[in-house]
N, C-alpha and C positions, 0 to 999 in steps of 0.2 A: 743380199733378202735385207736384210735390218737397215741398210742405208734408205730403203724406201717404206718399209716396213717398221718404222719405230716413230718415236716422237710424240706431239700432241695432234698431230692429221696423218696417222700413217695410210698410206696409199690402199684404198677398198675398205677403210677400218679396220683393216689386220695389222694387229702389231706381234711381231714376232720377237720380241726381246726377252719372253718369258714364256713358260710352257703354259701355263695358267692363261695367259693374253692368246697364246697361239690355239688353244684348245677353246677359247670363248668366241674366236673367229672375229669377221668382220660383216662387211653386207651381204656378201655369198654364203655365210655360214663358217662352222668352225673349219678352221685351217688344217687341221689332220684327224682323222680315225683313227683312234690308238689301234696299232695292230693290222691297219686293214689299209695297205697302199691305193688300192684301187678305188676307196670309196673317200680318199684323202684329197680335197680341194687341192693342197699344196702338190701334190704329185701328179695329180691331172693336169696341172697347168704347166709343170716342169715337164711332163713326159711328152706333153701336145706342143713342146718349145715356144709355149706362150711366156713363159717365165722363166729365168730373168730376161727382160725384152733385148737388151743388147749382147748378151753372151749367154746364150742357151747352153745348157748342161750335155756335156757329152754323156755316151751310153753308159760309160763306166759309173758316172756322176750318177746318172738317174738309177742307177740299179745298186750302187751305196745308199742312197736315200729310200727307194724301195725298203732294203735291207732294215735299215734304221727305224721305219715306220713298223714294219712287221715285226720287231722284237721288242716294240713298246714304245719307242721315241724317247729314249732316256735322254733328259736334257742334260 
């Protein structure tokens, strides 16, 4: 994720290098909603297999992401 979502011009304006920047979000809004995976843009995009574009997450990885967000998205 960070290969596209970092630097001076992160994709979609979403910088994922720090928790604060991920919470701030990009052009579509905050990257994630703490403790609510279903309302988190990152989770929505990953679960819909839209991100990452060349290597979608497996079902296990999606479940891991859901759990991480649900437990507070500790950085």
